[in-house]
N, C-alpha and C positions, 0 to 999 in steps of 0.2 A: 519583592512582590511582582508577579507577572500580571499582565493587563490584556484583556480581551475587549476590543472595541466593537460595539454594534452600531453600524452607521445609520444615523437618523437623518434623512433628507426630505422628510415630510410626506412620505408615501406609506401611510398606514400606521396603525397602533402596534408598536413593537414591544410593548411591555411583556407580552406572553413569551416572546423570544428571549428577552433578558431574564425572565424568571426561570425558564427552562434551563438556560445556560448556568445561571447561579446554582440551580439544583444539582448540576453535575460537575461544577467547577471544583478542582483541587483546592485544598486549604490555602495554598500559596498564590491563588489566582483571583483577581477581582474582575467583575464584568461591569462595563459602563456603556451607557447609551450616549453617543457623542455625535456632534454636528460639525465641529471644526476640523480643518485639515491638520493642524498641529497635533491634536488629540489622536487622530487616526494614525499619524506617522509614528507616534510614541508606542503604539500597541505592539505586542508580541504576536498577536494573531487577530484577524479581522473577520467579522460576520457582516454580510451584506444582504439584508432581507429586502422586501418590497412587494407591493401589490399595486394594481391599477394598470394604466396604459403606459406602453413603452415611451411614447412621445412625451407624456407628462413627467415620466421618470427622468428622461435625459434632460429635459428643461430644468428640472429641479437640481440635477447634478451640475449643469452649466451655471446656473444662478449662484450656486454655492461654491463654484470653482473647485469642485471635487474630482473632476475627471483625471487630471494629472496625478493626483494623490492616489486614487483607486488603481490607476495603472501601475504605479510604483509598488504599492503594498501587495497587489495581486501577483507580482512577480518576484517578491523578495521574502514573503513570509506566509504561513498557512492562512488560506483565504476560503471562506465558505459562503457561496451564493445560495440564496433561498428564494424560490418562486420567481418573481420579477428580477431578483438578484442573480438568477441564472440567465434569463432571456436577454437582458441588456449587456451581457458579456459578449454576445455574438456580434457579427459585423452589421447586420441589418434585420429589422423586423418588418413584416408585411402590414402591421397594424397601422391604421390611420393613413392608408395609401402609401406607406413606406416611411420608415424612421431609421436613420443611421444610429447605430449603437456604439458601444465602447470598442469593439473590434479586438478584444483580448482572446477570443476563440473564433476560429474561422468557421463560418456557416451563417445560417439565417434562422428566422422564426416564422412559422407558418400557422395559419388558423386551421383548426379542425374543420373538416367538411361537414355541412349541415345534414347531408344525407347518409352519414355513417350509420351502420347497424352493428349489433353484437352478433354472437355466434348463433343465436336463435332467430335472427332476422329482425329483431326489434330496433326501431330507430333510437339512436342515442341522443341524449340532450346535450346541448352546448350552452353553458360551459360544462366541462368535465368536473364534477363536484362530488366529493365523498371519498370513501376508502377504496383503494385499489392496490394491487400487488406491484411490487418492484422486483424485477428479476435482475440479480447481480450478473452483469455481463462479463466481468472480470474481477479478479481479486483486488482489494484495496484496503488499506488500514482502517478506513471509516466504516467498512462492512464487518469488521471483527465483532463476533458475538451476535450478529443479526442473521436469523434464519433466511435461507433462500426463499424468495417469493413472499416475504413479509409484507403486511399491508400498511400503507401510509395514507395520509389525508391530503387530497388534492382539491384545488379550486383554480381552474384556468381554462381559457378558450383557445390559447395559442400554445405551440410546442416547438422546441428547438430541433433544427435539422443541421447537425454539424457536418463540415466538409469531410472529415475523416471519421470512420467508425472506430479507429484505434482509441479514441479518447472517450468513447461511450462506456460508462461504468455501470449503468442500469437502464433497463427498458421496462415499459409498461404497455399493456394492451388496452386500447380504447377504440374499437372499430378497426384500428391499425396499430401495429407496434410503433411506439415512439420512444425517443431517447429521453429518459426521465432523470438521468444523472450523468454528468460529465466530469472527467478527471484529467487535468493537464498540469503537470509540474506542481506548483504550490496551490493550484485551484482545485477545489471540489465544489461542484454546484449541483443543486437538486431542485426539481420542479415542485415537489410536494412541500408540505410544511412539517418538518420534523418536530417542531415545538408543539404540534397538535396531534402527533402520531403515536401517543402512548409509549410503551416500552421500546419498540424499535427506534422511534425517533429520538428518545432520550439516550439510547445507546449510541446512536450516530453522533449526537452532540457531545457525549462524553468522549468518544473516540477522537473527535476533533480537538478536544482540549489537550490530548497527548500527542497528536500528529505533528510531525516536524516538516512535512511537505514531501512530495514525491510518492512513489509507490514501493 
């Protein structure tokens, strides 16, 4: 029996993530919400969700002594970051005056500008909340069966700015184009919430269940 770990470090209600993964899991795969390092290390693949502030997220990971564990599993097996689980993979976030993050992906996290406007000149609200398109910047196994520019559900005030465009797997427009999905080796991380994104989100999660890492 294969095992998918959903990492619970106290940053949000993760039941919807677990339920969505269970819905698409193969018969030989079980999904568990886990807190401990040993349970995470036993997993065949790892899902790292989260919401809230980067500083609080990093503090929770340090308190639970999960930073070395996440570093190991993100480089050795399929690893899916969701929302804050994308942002804290970067080197540093501008949130709260600056927060050092996990440093697994080179780059930073920036806040949307308050004066951003859409194509019609209307001021955009921060946070970016609701449905928006994800443009697939390059082919990846997790995009299989998902139409180009499909709509996913977002809730965030900050966005990632990777050092290299080569790892950008998806982009989204919100006043400016921003990287909404990154892919690097065993890591695929996305800013939106696939568990709340209807058919495209479930397809992405299903693809993750069969992905072996890489492109």
